[in-house]
N, C-alpha and C positions, 0 to 999 in steps of 0.2 A: 520563451516557450515554457508553459507549465505542464505538469504531468500528474497522472493518477497512478499510484502504486497499489496494486491489488495482489491477492494471493490465492492459491488453490484451497486454502483452509485457514483456520486460526492457528496460532502458535507455529508458524513456519518461517518467521523472520521478517515480516513486513517492516516493523519498527526498526529492527536492527539494520536492515538494508537501507531504509530511508534515512536513518541517522548517519550512516557512513557516507551516503551520497551528499547529504547536507554539509557535513564536515569538509568533504573534499571540495565541494563547490565554494564554500567559504574560504578555504585555503587558496583557491584559485582567484579569489577576488569577486566572486559572484554573490550578490546580496540575495541569498536564497533563504526560504523559510518553509518549515513543515506545517501541515494543517491536518488535524485529526478531528473531523466534524463531530463524530460521536465516539465516546468511550464508555464502556460498561464494566463495572466491577471495581476498578481503581483507575487512577490517573498516571500510572507508571509510564505508559506509552506517550501521552502528551508531554510529560516532563522530559522524557528522553529527546523528543523532537525539539522542545524549547531549548534544552541544553545544547543541542547541535546547531540551533538556529541563532537565537539571541536570548541569553539568560535573563535579560531585563524585561522581556515580554511577559504579559500576564498569561496564565493558563487559559483564561477565557478567550483570548484571541486565538490561541492554538486549538482550543477545544471548547466550542460554544455549548455543546450538549453533553453533560456528564450524568450517567445513571449508575447508581450504586449496585444494582443487581447484575451479577456476572452471567449474562445470557444474551440472546439475540436482542438487538435494540427494541424491536416491536414488543417483545415479551417484557423486557425490563421496564419500558415505558408504561405498559399496562399495570405492572405491579406497583409502580409509583404514581399511578393515577394521572398520567399525562400522555400526550401524543407528540411525537417528533414532527416539527414543522419544517419541511424542506426549505422554506423561504429563509428561516433563520440560518440554516447551514449554508445556503447560497450567499447570504449577506456576509457571513464570516469569511467565506472564500473571496468575495469581491473586495472586502476591506483589506485583506492581505495582498491581493493582486494589485491594488492601487499603491501599495507602499514598498513592495519588494520586486526585484528583478525576476525572480523565479519562485513559484509556489509548487511544492510537492504535496499532493493530497494523498494521505494514507487511508486506505479503505478500512472497513469494519468486517472482520472475519473473512469469509469468502465472497465470491462475486454475487451470489443470489441470496444473501442474508436478508430476512424480513426487517424492514426499517419502521414501517407504520402500516396502518390498515390499507391494503391494496398497493403497497409500495415496497419494492425490493431495493437493495443497494444498487443493482444494475440500473434501476430507474433514475436514481440520483446521479449515477455516472453519466447517463445520457443528458441530464440537465447541465452538467459541467462540460460535456463534449470535449474532453481532453484525451490526448494520446495516452495509452496505457502501457505500463511496465508490469509484467507478471512475475511475481516471486514464487518460486517452486522449491519446497523443501525436498532435498534429495534423499528419498527413502522409497521403500517398496510401495507401489501404488501411485507414485508421483506422476508417471506418464499418463495413466488414465485420467487423473484429476486435471492435469495440465491440458490434455486434449479437449476435455469437456469445457474447461474454463475458456480456453482460446476460442473455441467454436462459439461459445455464448457471447463473448466480447464482439466477435465479428458479426454475429447475428443481430447485434444492436447497432450495427453500422459504425462502430468505433474502431480506431486503429490500434492494434497491439504491436508495439515497437519491437518487443523481444522479451526474453526470459533472463532473470537473474537466478541462477541455481545455487541454493544455499545448503551446504552440508550440515546436518543437524547433530552429528556425532563424529568423534575422531576416527573410529574404525569404519572402513569402507567395505561393505558387503557387495555381492554380485550386482544388486540393483544400483547401488551408488556408483559402481564402475561403468555401468552400461547405460544409465538413464540419459546422460547428455546427448549421446548419438541418437537415441530413440526419440528424445524430445524434438530435436532439430528435424529429424526425418518425418515424424508424424504430425507435428503441429505446423511445420513449415516456417517456424520462427527461429531466429538466431539465438543462441545462448550468448548473451552480451557479456556476462561476467559469471565466474564460478567462484564462490567463496568457500574456502576450507573452514573447518570448525574453529571458531575463536579468532578468525581474521579480524584485524582492527583497522583496516583501511580498504578503500574501494575507489577505483579510477572512474570518476563520474563522466569523463570524456568518452570512455568505452561504452557507457550506457546511453548517454544523450548525444554523443558527438560533440563537436566544438560549438557550444552555444554562443 
């Protein structure tokens, strides 16, 4: 079973969570690989996924479309006088799916990020038709963003398996203390794992079950 890892926003820990999941899957003997179809600004995220998957892989396998402009993919592509072709992204996914037991596809920014003319990331997610894991950064405003994202995933007819709650700082304020219960109540989704700041391991079986 392959999965799509999305988030409520950019910079909330999608790559961090995906990398920890890959490392644990590999530790358990699962030949898992990360896939970052589009990266903008730099290739730090694809490199992290490669290191957690198979350092011998090329970055192009992990990340077929790289744009140097640090903005939404649609805008970055326009600046660089190109257009993102979803068929290239799908071909990259299928290539990895044919070689590995499990592929974790990491999204770009949030759920509705513009990818190309008339195309959002959610459109590409529908092409993949994978179950979704939602990464939520534990901060003020997280509940609102998580509800909106969970509802948007369901509206596309996709399955959202649950939430990974990621603490973005060491200190816990009132929001950080209460978000978990609110997320479960108002999204109807389980919080599969909760990561404290700086945590360096993650139980993949708690997130995916025993694959």
